[in-house]
N, C-alpha and C positions, 0 to 999 in steps of 0.2 A: 495788791496780787489779786484781791476779790475783786474789785475793779476791773481790773484786766480781763479776769476771765469773765465776767457779767459782758463787758464789751464785745469780746471775742464770741461770746454765744450768741448775742445780738445780733453780730455782722453775719455768722454763719445761719443763723436762724432767717435774717433777712435775704440772704443770697439763696437759700433752699428756698423759701416761699416764693420769691421772684423767678427762680427757676422753674418751679412746677406749674408757676400761673403761665409761664410762656408754653411751657410744654403741653398744656389743657388747651390754651387758645388754638395751639398750632393743630392740635388733635381735632378740636372742633371745625376748626377751616378746611381740614381734609377731609369733613365727613364722618368724623369719628370711628373710622377704619383706614387701614393700609391703604396705600396707592396700588392700583393693579398695574403690573408690568408684564411684557409679552417676553416670548423667547428671544425676539431680535435684540432686546435691551440687555440682558444676561442670560446667553445660551446656558451657561456650564450650570447655572442654578434651575435650570429644567431639563438637565440629564438624567436618566433613570437610574446609573450606577452612582452608588455613593462615592466609590473609588474614584469615578471620573470628576464626579463635583470636586473633591479633596484637592485632586492633583490640578485641577484647573484653578481653582482657587488660588493655589501656592504660587502656580506659574502667574496670574495677575499679579499677587504680592511682589515676585522677582522683576516684574516688568516695573511697578511702582518705584522699587529700589533702583533699579537701572536709570528710570527718568530722574530721580535724585541725584544720582551719580554722573549721569550723562545725559543732560536735557537735550538731545539733539533732534529726535523724532519726537514731535509734539504734534497734536491733532485737536480740532475742535470737537470730534466725536469718535469714539473707539467701538462704537456698536456695528451692528448688521455685518457681522461676518468679516469684519477687521482684524479679529485674533481667531483663527480657526481652532478649534477644541482640540487638547490632545486626548486622543483615543487610545493609545498604547502606550505601555513603558518602553518599547521600542522607539519612541519619538525623542530625536536628539533634543529638544526643548526641556527634557528633564534634568538635562545639565544645570540650567538655571536655578531650577528649585534646590538641587544639591549644595550649589554656591551659597544659594541666600541661606539655607540653614547651618551650611558650617559657619559662616560670617556671624550669624547671630548666636548661636549656640557659643562661639568660641567667646563673643562679647557678652553674653549672659554669664558665663563662668567668671570671666574676670571681675564682672562687677560684685559677682556674690562672693566669691572665693580668694581675692587678691588680698596681700597682706598690707597693701598700702590703703589707707582709709580714705586720702585724698583722691586716689585713681578710682576707688568703689564708688565714691560720692559722685563724680565726675560721669562716670559711666552708667551709673543708674539715672542719672538726670538725663543724661543723651538719649539712653533707651525708652526712658518714660515720654519724653516729648515724641521720640520717633514713633512709639509703638502705640500708645492709648490713644491720641487724637485720630489713629487710623481705624481703629477697633470698628466703628459704627459704618464704615466703608468695607469691612471684611467678609461680610455675608454670613458671619459665624452666628450672628443674634436674630437677623431677619435679611430678606432676600432686598438687594438694593437695584435701582434701574440703569447700571450701567456696566459695562466692562472695566474700564479704566477712566475715571475723571480727575485729571490733572488738579483742578480745585482742593481733592481732598487728601493732596499731599502739601497743601501750602504752610501748615502748623507742625506735621513732620519733619518738613526741611529744617525747623528749627534744632530739633534732636541730630540731625544729619550734619548740621554746620557744627554743633557742639562736638561730636563724636570726629568729626573731619578736623577739626582744629587741634582737640587734643592730641590725635594720631600725629600730626605734624610736629607738633610739641614735643612728644616723645622722640621721635625721629630726629627733631633737632640736636637733642641733647646728647643722641649717639653718633648722629652723623660726624665725619671729620670735615669735609668740604660743605660747612654751612651756606656758603654763598650760591652754590649750585642748588641746594635745596631751596633756599629764598627766591631763586631764578624760576623754579619749578612752580612755588605757590604763585609769585605775580604773574608768571603763564596762564596757569589753570584761571585765576582771576580774569587775567584780560579776555581769554578765551569766552567766559561766562558772562562777561559783560557784552562782549560783540554779540553773544547769541541773544542775550536780553535784548538788543537793541533791533537785531534782525525780526525777531520774535514780536515785538511791540509794534513795528512796521507793517508784519501781515495781517495784524489785528486792526489797523487803518481802516482798511476797506474788505466788504465783504469777499469781492473776486479774489483778492489776495488772499486772504483767510482759506477760503474753500478751496483755491488751486493748491494752497502749499499742503494740504490734507492728502491731495491725488497721491503725491509721492510716499507718503507715510503710510496710509490704508486704500491701496489702491482696491481692495477685495468690498470696501464700505459701500453699500448702495446708497446710503444718506448722503456721502461726500460727493457723489456722481448727481443725484437728486437736487442739491445745492447749488453745484456748478451748473447745472442745467436751469435752475430756476432763476438764478443771476442773469445769466445770458438771454432767458427768455425775457425778463423784466427791462433788458438794455434792448430787447428787439429783435435779437438774432436767434432766430427760431431755427435756423436750420442747424447751427451748432448744438442747441438747447435741445433739440430731438436725438441728436447722438448720445448725450448725456444721461438723457430719460430712458432712453431703450436701453443703456447700459445699466442703469439703477432696477431697471426690471427684469434685466437678464440676472444679474446676481442677486436678487430677491424677487422672485416670480410672483410673492404676494403682498408687492409694495403698493398699495391702493393709491396713494397721494401721487406717486410718479405716475401711474396709469392715467389718473385723473388729469395731472396737467399735461402729458403727452397726448391724451384724447382732446383736451381742449385745443392745443396747437392744430392738431389735423383738424378739428371741426374747422378752425379760422382757415386753413389751406384747401377746404373743400375735399379732404380725403375722408370722407363721413363714414363710409363700410369700418373701415379700419377703427376708426375713432369710436363707433358704436359697439365694436366688439371688444375694445379696450375697457370702455366704461361699464358694458354688461358684465366682464369679469370683475371689475372692482367692486361692485354693488353685490356680485355674488359672493364675492369672498368677506366684506363687510355690509352687510344688510342695511345699517343704519347710518350710512355715508351718504348724509343730505346732498351736498355740494355735488357728488357723482350722480347723484338720481337726477339732480335739475340738468347738468350738462348731457346727460342722456337722454333728457325730455327735449333738450334743444335740437340734439342731433336727430332724433325722431321725427320731430317738426319739419327738420329740412328735408327730411325723408319723406315728408309727407303723410307719416304715420300718425296722425292725430289722436286716436284714440289711446294708443300706447304712449305718446308723448303728455298727454292729460293725465293718465296713470302715474307716469315717474316723476311729475311735476307734484302731485298731490301725496305721493309716497314720500318725498323730499320734504313738504312742509309738514308731515306727519313726525319727520324725525327730528325736525327745527323748526318749532313753533313759529319763531319770530324771524320769518326769511323774507324780507322786503324783494329781494332780486328774482326770488321765483314766482312770488305774485306777480311782478313784472312779467315774467316771461310766460307765465301762464295768461296773463292778459292779453298778450301779444297773440298767443294760440287761439284765444277766443274770438279775438279780431279777426284772424284768417279765417275762422269759421263764421263770421256774421252773427256771433252771439255776442251782440253789442253791451247788454246789460250785464252778462257776467264779466266781460273785458272791464267795463268800469268799475265792477265792483272789487276785481282781482287788482285793477291800478289804485284804487282807494284803499284797500288793504295794503299796500305798497307803502302808501304816502303816511298811512297811520303808524306803521311801524319804523318808518324812515322820512321824516317830513322834508327832507333835503334832496329826496330823490327825485331828480330834476326830470328824466325819461319817463316815469309815471305820469308825473303832471302833465309833460308835454303832449303823450300820447290820449290822455283823458281830452284835454282842450282840443286837439286835431280830431279827434273822434266824434266830439261832440259838435265842433264845428262841421264834419264832413256830413253829419247826420241832421243838420240843420236846428240844432238846440243852440241859437247864438248866446240867448241869454245867460244860458247855463253854463254855456263854455267862458263867457266873459266871467261869471262868478267864480268859476274854477281858476281861470287865469290869475285873476286879482288877488284871490286866496294864496296860490301857488307863490306870487311876487313877494307877498308880505313874508312869506317865509326863506325865499331865495330871490333877494331883492336885485343882485347883478347878475341875472342868467338870461345870456342874450337869446337863446331859443327861446325861452319862457316869453319873452318880451316880442320876439317876431311872431310866436303864434299867436298872442291875443292881440297883436297890431291887425294882423289878418282878420280875426274875428270882429275887431272894432270898426275896419275898414268895411266889412259886408253889412255891419249894423250903421253904417254910415256916419260914424262918431269920427269925423277924420282930424280932427284937432286931437 
């Protein structure tokens, strides 16, 4: 018995020290502080009223319970207005809270007060698995960065299955027509298997996954943004614009949607609106480096060169290692015939990203055009050592070699 107690104590100590080590490493990776969440991630946690926060937290719990009971409305993201806040006790959704707590209190009372010890053990085990793993996601101890996340009910589903199975076993003991009950159980199992297969097929591609969310969360700006991004990646810009506009309409501070929409409009030469969107994006989020760079590209196209240069340098200030921005800055300097500055900018781009083919190519062409053939050849050979199979670099270097009468 003494050896058993020592072995148990050793295992517990080992588990606790291992868990503490993992938590410490995780804490260090996160920067020794909690992550910063915004209102769109979890709007209830930013509500001023304690009552509003409590009501909405409990409403989220009831929605999680409903997803366990009926996993039909599933979405990859539940933030950004997907679930409007309950701000008044007259909101009919309060009924969901009452139903949840009615069921939970009934189960807890049975788990604590039932005369049947077997029943108490099973209910306690089921409720323990249902509630305890969910507590870190409950907003009770700290703010979490989501409204609903289906991943956090994976472990609680064990408790739900225990309670569900035990409930049917009690019904089967009391039911006279056991075949009907068995058919009902098999029907529920079959429906859930079909739902699982359907949901798995939706996860096979981004397009199916994002579009499946539109019917579940039509008020979620991020869903529209992701559908738009997927369409833009496939080259369907017209359809992408529609979804990006809807994302911005649903969330007027959605800077990533503004940036992507501004990019498409820039490519379609709708420069005025593109500039307005990108200017608004950097006004909302002043450290948004990509939006600053894209704003610089638009300003360059509008021939407002000083503003474009300022935008590029602001982008670099907020993102030190930004080769694409150095590349675009070099293009600006080349347009202004500031050749040394252009070469320096492109050299910075290639230092940060050695495989940046466009920056290498522009350096070769600029040196070629300004008569620095020996330097152009050296740059071309250096580039081809790093990117040996780039046809554009080979072509530019061949032009330089031809001018140098190195025909072979």
